[in-house]
C-alpha positions in Angstrom: 17.1 70.6 62.1 14.5 67.9 62.7 12.4 69.1 59.8 15.5 69.3 57.6 16.4 65.8 58.6 12.9 64.6 58.0 12.9 66.2 54.5 16.2 64.6 53.7 14.8 61.2 54.7 11.9 61.7 52.5 14.1 62.7 49.6 16.2 59.6 50.1 13.2 57.5 50.2 12.0 59.1 47.0 15.3 58.6 45.3 15.4 54.9 46.3 11.9 54.4 44.9 13.0 56.2 41.7 16.0 53.9 41.4 13.9 50.8 42.0 11.4 52.0 39.4 14.3 52.8 36.9 15.7 49.3 37.5 12.3 47.7 36.8 11.9 49.8 33.7 15.4 48.7 32.6 14.4 45.1 32.9 11.3 45.6 30.8 12.6 48.2 28.3 16.4 48.4 28.7 16.6 52.2 28.0 15.1 51.7 24.5 11.4 51.7 25.4 11.0 48.3 23.7 9.4 45.5 25.8 11.4 42.3 26.4 9.2 40.1 24.2 9.5 42.4 21.3 13.2 42.8 21.8 13.7 39.0 21.8 11.6 38.7 18.6 13.6 41.4 16.9 16.8 39.6 17.8 15.4 36.3 16.4 14.5 38.0 13.1 18.0 39.6 12.9 19.6 36.2 13.6 17.5 34.6 10.9 18.6 37.3 8.4 22.2 36.6 9.3 21.8 32.9 8.7 20.2 33.5 5.3 23.1 35.9 4.3 25.7 33.3 5.4 24.2 30.5 3.4 23.5 32.6 0.3 27.0 34.1 0.3 28.6 30.7 0.6 26.5 29.4 -2.3 27.3 32.4 -4.5 31.1 32.0 -3.8 30.9 28.3 -4.8 29.2 29.3 -8.1 31.9 32.0 -8.7 34.7 29.6 -8.1 33.1 27.0 -10.4 32.7 29.6 -13.2 36.3 30.8 -12.9 37.5 27.2 -13.0 35.4 26.4 -16.1 36.7 29.5 -17.9 40.3 28.7 -17.1 39.9 25.2 -18.5 38.4 26.5 -21.7 41.3 28.9 -22.2 43.8 26.1 -21.6 42.1 23.9 -24.2 42.0 26.8 -26.7 45.7 27.4 -26.2 46.6 23.8 -26.7 44.4 23.7 -29.9 46.2 26.7 -31.4 49.7 25.2 -30.6 48.9 21.9 -32.3 47.8 23.6 -35.6 51.3 24.2 -36.9 52.7 20.7 -36.3 52.6 17.9 -38.8 53.6 14.3 -39.1 55.1 12.0 -36.5 56.4 14.8 -34.4 52.8 16.1 -34.0 51.5 12.8 -32.9 54.2 12.4 -30.2 53.6 15.9 -29.1 49.8 15.4 -28.9 50.3 12.3 -26.7 52.5 14.2 -24.4 50.0 17.1 -24.2 47.2 14.7 -23.4 49.1 13.3 -20.4 50.1 16.8 -19.3 46.5 18.2 -19.7 45.0 15.3 -17.7 47.5 16.0 -14.9 46.7 19.7 -15.1 43.0 19.0 -14.9 43.5 16.8 -11.8 45.5 19.6 -10.2 42.7 22.1 -11.0 40.0 19.9 -9.6 42.1 19.4 -6.4 42.5 23.2 -6.1 38.8 23.7 -6.6 38.0 21.2 -3.9 40.4 22.9 -1.5 38.7 26.3 -2.2 35.3 24.8 -1.5 36.5 23.2 1.7 38.0 26.6 2.8 34.6 28.2 2.5 33.3 26.4 5.5 36.6 25.8 7.1 39.1 28.6 7.7 37.2 31.3 5.8 35.0 34.0 7.1 31.8 31.9 6.7 33.4 29.1 8.6 33.4 31.2 11.7 29.6 31.1 11.8 29.3 27.3 11.1 29.3 26.3 14.8 26.5 28.6 15.5 24.4 27.2 12.6 25.0 23.6 13.7 24.2 24.5 17.3 20.8 25.8 16.2 20.1 22.8 14.0 21.1 20.2 16.6 18.8 21.8 19.2 16.1 23.0 16.8 13.2 22.1 19.1 14.4 24.7 21.6 13.8 27.6 19.2 10.2 28.6 18.8 10.7 30.8 15.8 9.8 29.0 12.6 11.8 31.4 10.5 14.9 30.9 12.5 14.7 27.1 12.3 14.0 27.2 8.6 16.8 29.6 7.7 19.3 27.9 9.9 18.7 24.5 8.2 18.6 26.0 4.7 21.9 27.7 5.3 23.5 24.4 6.5 22.2 22.7 3.4 23.6 25.4 1.1 27.0 25.1 2.8 26.8 21.4 2.4 26.6 21.9 -1.4 29.9 23.8 -1.3 32.0 21.0 0.3 31.8 17.3 0.0 33.5 16.8 3.3 31.1 19.1 5.1 28.2 17.3 3.4 29.4 13.9 4.5 29.8 15.1 8.1 26.3 16.5 8.3 24.2 14.4 6.0 22.9 12.3 8.9 21.7 15.4 10.7 19.7 16.5 7.7 17.9 13.1 7.2 17.3 12.8 11.0 15.5 16.2 10.9 13.6 15.1 7.8 12.3 12.0 9.6 11.6 13.4 13.1 10.9 17.1 12.6 7.3 18.1 13.3 7.6 21.4 11.5 6.2 20.9 8.0 8.1 23.9 6.6 11.4 22.4 7.6 10.5 19.0 6.1 9.4 20.6 2.9 12.6 22.7 2.6 14.8 19.6 3.4 13.2 17.7 0.4 14.2 20.5 -2.0 17.7 20.8 -0.5 18.2 17.1 -0.9 17.6 17.5 -4.6 20.5 20.0 -4.8 22.8 17.8 -2.8 22.0 14.8 -5.0 22.9 16.8 -8.0 26.3 17.8 -6.5 27.2 14.5 -4.8 25.1 11.7 -6.3 27.3 8.9 -4.9 27.2 10.3 -1.4 23.3 10.6 -1.5 22.7 7.2 -3.1 22.4 5.2 0.2 19.9 7.8 1.6 17.4 7.7 -1.2 15.1 5.3 0.7 14.6 7.9 3.3 13.6 10.4 0.7 11.0 8.0 -0.8 9.3 7.8 2.6 8.2 11.4 2.3 5.8 10.4 -0.5 3.6 8.9 2.3 3.8 12.0 4.5 0.5 13.3 5.9 1.2 16.9 4.7 0.4 17.7 1.1 3.2 20.2 0.7 5.8 17.6 1.8 4.5 15.0 -0.6 4.4 17.3 -3.5 7.9 18.7 -2.9 9.3 15.2 -2.6 7.6 14.0 -5.7 8.9 16.9 -7.8 12.4 16.4 -6.5 12.3 12.6 -7.3 10.9 13.3 -10.7 13.7 15.7 -11.5 16.4 13.3 -10.2 15.1 10.2 -11.9 14.3 11.7 -15.3 17.7 13.3 -15.4 19.5 10.1 -14.5 20.9 11.5 -11.2 19.6 8.5 -9.2 18.9 5.0 -10.3 15.4 3.7 -10.6 14.8 0.8 -8.1 11.9 -1.0 -6.5 11.0 2.0 -4.4 9.4 3.5 -7.5 6.3 1.7 -6.3 5.8 4.6 -3.8 5.6 6.9 -6.8 3.0 4.6 -8.4 0.9 4.9 -5.3 0.8 8.7 -5.9 -1.3 8.1 -9.0 -4.2 7.4 -6.7 -3.5 10.3 -4.3 -6.4 12.3 -3.0 -4.7 15.5 -4.1 -5.3 15.9 -7.8 -2.1 17.8 -8.4 0.0 15.0 -6.9 -1.9 12.4 -8.9 -1.3 14.4 -12.1 2.4 14.7 -11.4 2.7 11.0 -10.9 0.9 10.2 -14.2 3.2 12.7 -15.9 6.3 11.1 -14.4 5.4 7.6 -15.7 4.5 9.0 -19.1 7.9 10.6 -19.4 9.7 7.6 -17.9 8.1 5.3 -20.6 9.9 7.3 -23.2 13.3 6.4 -21.8 13.6 2.9 -23.2 12.5 -0.2 -21.3 12.6 1.4 -17.8 8.9 0.9 -17.0 9.1 -2.7 -18.2 12.2 -3.4 -16.1 10.7 -2.1 -12.8 7.2 -3.5 -13.3 7.8 -6.9 -11.7 9.3 -5.2 -8.6 6.4 -2.7 -8.4 3.9 -5.7 -8.5 5.8 -7.4 -5.7 6.1 -4.3 -3.5 2.5 -3.4 -3.8 1.4 -6.9 -3.1 3.6 -7.2 -0.1 2.2 -3.9 1.2 -1.3 -5.3 0.9 -2.6 -2.5 -1.2 -6.4 -2.7 -1.6 -7.5 -4.6 -4.7 -9.2 -1.7 -6.4 -6.2 0.6 -6.0 -3.8 -2.1 -7.2 -5.9 -2.7 -10.3 -6.0 1.1 -11.1 -2.3 1.4 -10.8 -1.6 -1.7 -12.9 -4.1 -0.6 -15.5 -2.0 2.5 -16.1 1.5 0.9 -16.0 0.7 -2.0 -18.4 -0.3 0.5 -21.1 3.4 1.2 -21.5 4.2 -2.4 -22.3 3.6 -2.7 -26.1 6.5 -4.8 -27.3 5.6 -8.5 -28.0 9.0 -9.7 -26.6 8.4 -7.7 -23.5 5.0 -9.3 -23.1 6.4 -12.8 -23.5 9.1 -12.2 -21.0 6.6 -10.6 -18.6 4.2 -13.5 -18.9 7.1 -15.9 -18.1 8.1 -13.9 -15.0 4.6 -13.7 -13.7 4.0 -17.4 -14.1 7.2 -18.2 -12.3 5.9 -16.2 -9.3 2.8 -18.4 -8.8 4.6 -21.2 -6.8 5.8 -18.7 -4.2 2.3 -17.1 -3.9 0.7 -18.6 -0.8 -2.1 -16.2 0.0 -5.1 -15.4 -2.1 -4.4 -11.7 -2.8 -0.9 -12.6 -4.1 -1.9 -15.0 -6.9 -5.0 -13.0 -7.6 -2.9 -9.9 -8.3 -0.7 -12.0 -10.6 -3.7 -13.3 -12.4 -5.2 -9.8 -12.9 -1.9 -8.6 -14.3 -2.0 -11.4 -16.9 -5.4 -10.1 -18.2 -4.0 -6.7 -19.0 -2.0 -7.8 -22.0 -2.9 -8.7 -25.6 -2.0 -12.3 -26.5 -0.2 -13.3 -29.6 0.4 -16.9 -30.6 3.8 -16.9 -28.9 2.3 -15.4 -25.7 -0.3 -18.2 -25.6 2.3 -20.8 -26.0 4.3 -19.3 -23.2 1.3 -19.4 -21.0 0.5 -23.0 -21.8 4.1 -24.1 -21.4 4.1 -22.8 -17.8 0.8 -24.4 -17.0 2.3 -26.6 -14.2 3.4 -23.6 -12.3 -0.1 -22.3 -11.6 -2.5 -25.3 -12.2 -2.8 -25.9 -8.4 -4.2 -22.3 -8.0 -6.9 -22.6 -10.6 -9.4 -24.0 -8.0 -9.8 -20.4 -6.9 -12.9 -19.0 -8.6 -11.6 -15.4 -9.0 -8.2 -16.6 -10.5 -10.0 -19.0 -12.7 -12.2 -16.1 -14.0 -9.0 -14.1 -14.8 -7.6 -17.0 -16.9 -10.9 -17.4 -18.7 -10.6 -13.7 -19.6 -7.1 -14.3 -20.9 -8.4 -17.2 -23.0 -11.1 -15.0 -24.4 -8.5 -12.5 -25.5 -6.4 -15.3 -27.0 -9.2 -16.7 -29.0 -9.8 -13.3 -30.7 -6.3 -13.1 -32.2 -5.7 -16.9 -32.6 -5.3 -18.5 -36.0 -7.4 -21.5 -37.0 -4.7 -24.1 -36.3 -4.2 -22.6 -32.8 -7.9 -22.6 -31.8 -8.0 -26.3 -30.9 -5.1 -25.9 -28.5 -6.8 -22.9 -26.9 -10.1 -24.8 -26.6 -8.3 -27.7 -24.9 -6.5 -25.3 -22.5 -9.9 -23.6 -21.8 -11.4 -27.0 -20.9 -8.6 -27.7 -18.5 -8.9 -24.3 -16.8 -12.7 -24.9 -16.5 -12.0 -28.2 -14.8 -9.9 -26.4 -12.1 -6.5 -27.3 -13.5 -7.2 -31.0 -14.0 -7.1 -32.5 -17.4 -10.5 -33.4 -18.7 -11.3 -37.1 -18.0 -13.4 -39.1 -20.5 -16.5 -41.0 -19.6 -16.5 -44.8 -20.0 -18.6 -44.7 -23.2 -16.3 -42.0 -24.7 -13.2 -43.9 -23.7 -14.6 -47.1 -25.3 -15.5 -45.2 -28.4 -12.0 -43.8 -28.6 -10.4 -47.3 -28.4 -9.7 -49.1 -31.7 -12.6 -51.6 -32.5 -12.1 -55.3 -32.6 -13.6 -55.5 -36.1 -11.9 -54.0 -39.0 -12.7 -50.4 -39.8 -14.3 -49.1 -43.0 -12.2 -49.6 -46.1 -10.6 -46.5 -47.5 -8.4 -46.6 -50.6 -5.1 -44.9 -50.2 -4.9 -41.4 -51.4 -3.8 -41.4 -55.0 -0.8 -39.4 -56.1 -1.0 -36.7 -58.7 0.2 -39.1 -61.4 -2.6 -41.5 -60.6 -5.1 -38.8 -60.7 -4.0 -37.9 -64.1 -4.2 -41.5 -65.2 -7.8 -41.9 -63.9 -9.1 -39.4 -66.4 -8.2 -42.0 -69.1 -10.4 -44.9 -69.9 -9.8 -47.6 -67.3 -9.1 -51.1 -68.7 -9.0 -54.0 -66.3 -6.0 -56.3 -66.3 -4.6 -59.0 -64.2 -2.3 -56.5 -62.6 -5.3 -54.8 -61.1 -6.0 -57.8 -59.0 -3.1 -56.7 -56.8 -4.9 -53.5 -56.0 -7.6 -55.4 -54.2 -5.2 -56.3 -51.5 -5.2 -52.6 -50.5 -8.9 -52.8 -49.7 -10.1 -54.0 -46.4 -13.6 -55.5 -46.5 -16.4 -55.4 -44.0 -17.3 -58.5 -41.9 -21.0 -58.0 -42.6 -22.6 -60.6 -44.8 -24.5 -58.0 -46.9 -21.4 -56.2 -47.7 -19.7 -59.4 -48.6 -22.5 -60.3 -51.1 -22.4 -56.8 -52.6 -18.7 -57.0 -53.0 -18.9 -60.4 -54.7 -21.6 -59.1 -57.1 -19.3 -56.3 -58.1 -16.4 -58.7 -58.6 -18.6 -61.0 -60.8 -19.9 -58.0 -62.8 -16.3 -57.1 -63.7 -15.7 -57.7 -67.5 -13.3 -60.4 -68.3 -9.8 -59.3 -69.3 
């Protein structure tokens, strides 16, 4: 009995050890033989796949609804066109006006229905049931170590934002917050691309946030800068967002260390120059922004050298010269008025441009004491002389002398001033310029008469005695009448 009891105790101990071992194995493998770490990773991948499916299905449903709505509208327009073919005269005009009112009301109803369908996708629909989970991951994105999970969750939210304007308005702040503070470069790059789609769908809603998008052009990561530049290029060239002073950030990309980004920026401005006067309109703001940012002088000059090649119209040049000159009084620091002076050297000067520069002389004359700025104006004068006409060269030379003198008008020496004053003694006699009729008369034989004595009054004689004697001899030698 004792041996039996001892054997039973040993069996119980063995069974307890086996149970403890099984429980430990359950904690590590959970009856599947897969370790806990691998099991967690597999669940993360499965969740990322689910997020991708949710976002993509929502996007495809939106496209499907949009296509059905477009086809329905085309059918309605075709039906109205066939109904109006058989009508003539006044009755037709009245009916057409009624149909226009009816069709506009029907279109508004269709648009309202479409918006409700889009809202239901992320509201009461099947996809809407997963929206809280997606938003939970995005709001606490730093707690998830998986890059794929974070990226797919955010992309899915952005896709669903494209389907509904209300949902986009509610979560647009979250997207731009992640764009600014997220350390994951993949997430930031994907957000830049998603913002382009959102701007296409809801341009008025995204307009106040474009400044945040421009900041990505100065990101440390090449991928983020490139994605942002490509998105902005697409939006601006297709007139989805307005061109403003922030375009100076794109101008800085022309001197980017990455050749692909620099080439993209050059291509952007080349295409933008073909859209009317856009480059001319934003050029003053670009100059101001780059100057305020204290961009190094060599970089500023490289950028301006490219942008000013797109200003070819003479009227644009005149207006630009006037705008630049009016900025000199507000320029207090050296780099500010030197940048303005350098910009003036980048244009070719016609006669009107030179006059515009001279007319605004009082605005910048106090800055001409700076040697570098003075050298820029001398370069401008050199360009003006090449294209100036003969009657304009004297004015340009006087202007050049004034610039050489540091903005002060050239003062004459005492001797020169005395020489310029009218002499106390009479000046040399010069007979008045004869008219054409008198020239023709001179060809005939001249006969002296008493009337010719009156012509002598037009002659002013010298005070010198020798000249008086010579004049008397000539008068005595005149033949008698």
